[in-house]
MIMAR-925341 format. One record per residue: x, y, z of N, C-alpha, C in turn; residue number from 1; chain; residue in three letters. Coordinates in pm, whole numbers, always signed. Each point is the difference from the previous one (the first is absolute). Example, Ala and Ser with C-alpha at 12.3 -4.5 7.8 and 13.67 -1.06 7.14 Angstrom:
% MIMAR-925341
PT      n_x      n_y      n_z     ca_x     ca_y     ca_z      c_x      c_y      c_z   pos   unit   code
PT    +1319     -569     +780      -89     +119       +0      +90     +120       +0     1      A    ALA
PT      -35     +105      -72      +82     +119       +6      -77     +109      +73     2      A    SER
END
This chain:
% MIMAR-925341
PT      n_x      n_y      n_z     ca_x     ca_y     ca_z      c_x      c_y      c_z   pos   unit   code
PT    +8555    +7737   +10685      +74      -95      +84      -52       +7     +143     1      A    MET
PT      -38     -115      +53      -59       -2     +135     +107      -21     +106     2      A    GLY
PT      +15     +100      +86      +99      -11     +108      -72      -15     +134     3      A    LEU
PT      +58      -81      +88      -54       -9     +135      +43     +123      +79     4      A    THR
PT      -60      +22     +115      +34     +119      +79     +147       -2      +41     5      A    MET
PT      +51     -117      +38     +141      -10      +40      +90      +40     -116     6      A    LYS
PT      -27      -54     -118      +83      +31     -118       -6     +149      -30     7      A    GLU
PT     -121      +55       +6      -16     +142      -32      +80      +85      +99     8      A    ARG
PT       -8      -34     +129      +72      +78     +101     +150       -6      -25     9      A    LYS
PT      +50     -120      -31     +144      -13      -23      +43      +80     -121    10      A    SER
PT      -82       -2     -105      +32      +77     -121       +0     +149      +32    11      A    VAL
PT     -101      +44      +75      -10     +143      +35     +121      +41      +84    12      A    VAL
PT      +40      -84      +94     +115      +36      +84     +128       +6      -83    13      A    SER
PT      +14      -90      -97     +118       +3      -88       +4     +131      -78    14      A    GLU
PT     -115      +40      -56       -6     +125      -76      +31     +118      +92    15      A    ILE
PT      -51       -5     +121      +23     +109      +96     +149      +12      +30    16      A    ALA
PT      +67     -112      +19     +145       +2      +26      +73      +66     -117    17      A    LYS
PT      -33      -43     -122      +66      +57     -118      -28     +148      -11    18      A    ARG
PT     -124      +38      +29      -38     +141      -12      +78      +84     +101    19      A    TYR
PT      +15      -52     +123      +76      +74     +102     +144      +18      -45    20      A    LYS
PT      +62     -104      -54     +138      +10      -49       +9     +105     -110    21      A    LYS
PT      -94       -3      -93       +1      +93     -113      -21     +142      +50    22      A    ALA
PT      -90      +17      +98      -32     +135      +47     +120      +61      +71    23      A    SER
PT      +84      -83      +60     +122      +53      +63      +92      +59     -106    24      A    LYS
PT      +10      -68     -115      +89      +48     -106      -49     +132      -57    25      A    LYS
PT     -128       +9      -34      -51     +124      -57     -121      +49      +78    26      A    CYS
PT      +23     +101      +81     -107      +61      +80       -6     +147      -35    27      A    HIS
PT     -114      +57      -33     -134      -58       -9      -14     -101     -113    28      A    PRO
PT     -107      -84       +5      -20     -106     -100       +9      +52     -143    29      A    PRO
PT      +61      -77      -86      +21      +43     -139     -133       +8      -75    30      A    CYS
END
């Protein structure tokens, strides 16, 4: 699937947000 740079950045930021939320729940990472 071909993503433009803007799309890729937005996807990466979304994943980063989710990862930060998850890391707060279980630290150190599961």
